[in-house]
C-alpha positions as CSV (number, residue, x, y, z in Angstrom):
1,M,-248.5,-127.4,7.9
2,V,-244.7,-126.8,7.6
3,K,-245.1,-124.2,4.8
4,T,-247.6,-122.1,6.7
5,R,-245.7,-122.2,10.0
6,F,-242.3,-121.3,8.5
7,G,-244.0,-118.6,6.3
8,F,-245.3,-117.0,9.4
9,W,-241.8,-117.3,11.0
10,L,-240.2,-115.7,8.0
11,G,-242.6,-112.8,7.8
12,G,-242.5,-112.3,11.5
13,L,-238.7,-112.3,11.8
14,V,-238.3,-109.9,8.8
15,V,-240.9,-107.5,10.2
16,F,-239.3,-107.7,13.6
17,W,-235.9,-106.9,12.2
18,T,-237.4,-104.0,10.2
19,F,-238.8,-102.5,13.4
20,V,-235.4,-103.1,15.1
21,M,-233.8,-101.0,12.3
22,G,-236.5,-98.3,12.8
23,I,-236.6,-98.1,16.6
24,S,-232.8,-98.1,16.9
25,G,-232.5,-95.5,14.2
26,W,-230.0,-97.6,12.3
27,Y,-231.7,-96.8,9.0
28,K,-230.5,-93.2,9.4
29,D,-226.9,-94.2,9.6
30,P,-225.0,-94.6,6.2
31,V,-223.1,-97.6,7.5
32,L,-225.6,-99.3,9.8
33,L,-228.3,-98.9,7.1
34,N,-226.6,-101.9,5.5
35,L,-227.7,-104.1,8.4
36,F,-231.1,-104.2,6.8
37,W,-229.7,-107.0,4.5
38,V,-229.7,-109.3,7.5
39,V,-233.2,-110.1,6.3
40,V,-231.7,-112.2,3.5
41,L,-229.8,-114.3,6.1
42,L,-233.0,-114.7,8.1
43,Q,-234.9,-115.9,5.0
44,I,-232.2,-118.4,4.1
45,G,-232.1,-119.7,7.7
46,V,-235.9,-120.1,7.8
47,L,-236.0,-121.8,4.4
48,F,-233.2,-124.2,5.4
49,R,-235.0,-125.1,8.7
50,G,-238.4,-125.3,6.9
51,L,-237.2,-127.4,4.1
52,K,-235.3,-129.6,6.5
53,E,-238.5,-130.3,8.3
54,S,-240.3,-131.2,5.1
55,V,-241.0,-134.9,4.5
56,H,-237.9,-136.8,3.7
57,S,-237.1,-138.2,0.3
58,R,-238.9,-135.5,-1.6
59,S,-238.1,-134.4,-5.1
60,L,-236.2,-131.2,-5.7
61,V,-239.3,-129.8,-7.4
62,Q,-241.2,-130.3,-4.1
63,Y,-238.5,-128.5,-2.1
64,I,-238.8,-125.6,-4.6
65,K,-242.6,-125.5,-4.3
66,D,-242.4,-125.6,-0.5
67,G,-239.7,-122.9,-0.4
68,F,-241.9,-120.8,-2.8
69,M,-244.9,-121.2,-0.5
70,I,-242.9,-120.3,2.6
71,S,-241.6,-117.2,0.8
72,L,-245.0,-116.3,-0.5
73,I,-246.6,-116.5,2.9
74,G,-243.7,-114.6,4.4
75,G,-243.9,-112.0,1.6
76,V,-247.5,-111.2,2.4
77,I,-246.7,-110.6,6.0
78,I,-243.6,-108.5,5.1
79,F,-245.8,-106.5,2.7
80,A,-248.3,-105.7,5.5
81,G,-245.5,-105.1,8.0
82,S,-243.8,-102.7,5.6
83,M,-247.0,-100.7,5.1
84,I,-247.5,-100.4,8.8
85,F,-243.9,-99.4,9.3
86,T,-243.9,-96.6,6.7
87,T,-247.4,-95.3,7.1
88,I,-248.2,-95.6,10.8
89,V,-245.1,-96.1,12.9
90,F,-242.5,-94.2,10.9
91,P,-244.5,-91.8,8.6
92,H,-241.4,-89.7,7.9
93,Y,-239.2,-92.7,6.9
94,F,-238.8,-91.6,3.3
95,E,-238.1,-88.0,4.2
96,E,-235.3,-89.2,6.5
97,L,-233.9,-91.5,3.9
98,Q,-233.8,-88.6,1.4
99,I,-231.9,-86.5,3.9
100,L,-229.4,-89.4,4.4
101,G,-229.2,-89.9,0.6
102,R,-228.4,-86.2,0.1
103,E,-225.7,-86.3,2.8
104,I,-224.1,-89.5,1.3
105,M,-224.1,-88.0,-2.2
106,K,-222.6,-84.7,-1.0
107,A,-219.8,-86.6,0.8
108,E,-219.2,-88.5,-2.5
109,G,-218.6,-85.1,-4.1
110,K,-221.7,-85.1,-6.3
111,T,-223.0,-81.8,-7.6
112,N,-226.3,-80.3,-6.6
113,A,-227.7,-81.1,-10.0
114,Q,-226.6,-84.7,-9.8
115,I,-228.1,-85.0,-6.4
116,E,-231.4,-83.5,-7.5
117,A,-231.5,-85.8,-10.5
118,A,-230.9,-88.9,-8.4
119,M,-233.5,-87.8,-5.9
120,A,-236.1,-87.2,-8.6
121,Q,-235.3,-90.6,-10.1
122,A,-235.7,-92.4,-6.7
123,A,-238.9,-90.5,-5.7
124,S,-241.3,-92.7,-7.6
125,T,-240.2,-95.8,-5.7
126,Q,-240.1,-94.1,-2.3
127,T,-243.7,-94.7,-1.4
128,P,-245.1,-97.1,1.2
129,F,-246.7,-99.2,-1.4
130,M,-243.7,-99.5,-3.7
131,Q,-241.4,-100.4,-0.8
132,A,-243.8,-103.0,0.5
133,L,-244.1,-104.4,-3.0
134,F,-240.3,-104.5,-3.4
135,G,-240.1,-106.4,0.0
136,F,-242.7,-108.9,-1.2
137,V,-241.1,-109.4,-4.6
138,G,-237.6,-109.6,-3.1
139,T,-238.7,-112.2,-0.6
140,V,-240.4,-114.4,-3.3
141,M,-237.4,-114.1,-5.7
142,T,-235.0,-114.9,-2.9
143,G,-237.1,-118.0,-2.1
144,L,-237.1,-119.1,-5.7
145,I,-233.3,-118.7,-6.0
146,A,-232.4,-120.2,-2.6
147,S,-234.9,-123.1,-2.4
148,P,-233.3,-125.3,-5.1
149,I,-229.9,-124.8,-3.5
150,I,-231.2,-125.5,0.0
151,G,-233.2,-128.4,-1.3
152,L,-230.1,-130.0,-2.8
153,S,-228.3,-129.5,0.4
154,V,-231.1,-131.0,2.5
155,R,-231.5,-134.0,0.1
156,K,-227.7,-134.6,0.2
157,R,-227.7,-134.7,4.0
158,I,-230.7,-137.0,4.1
159,M,-229.2,-139.4,1.6
160,N,-225.9,-139.6,3.4
């Protein structure tokens, strides 16, 4: 089934990239940290390829459903991969991000009080479960936004 196969590809590629970011230490660098957003490009690429392989002459609604299912399956894998990443392989991930965050805010000229307030505000979301949940929700939402656009593009190419 196309949706399952591409859902596994999506989840696998995003988890792989997450581990590249971790093993390389790029997540500790204020500039290279932004390379994490490559996951959005990976998802768009997988969705495009997956929807392109869907049965031709489908309705836009079907493309949206397929994109949603690819993203949902990928999101479940991403959730699990994120939990493993932050609890087993990199258990000090959030502490290291906090150190980086403090350094960035100091370089921006923020006061200690401003830094402490920002750190306290972010603390509730800097848990393995919350980050995994954000990864899941972000993947599903990206799929819902990108699928109609990709579906229109795929349909246009098929009809020409």
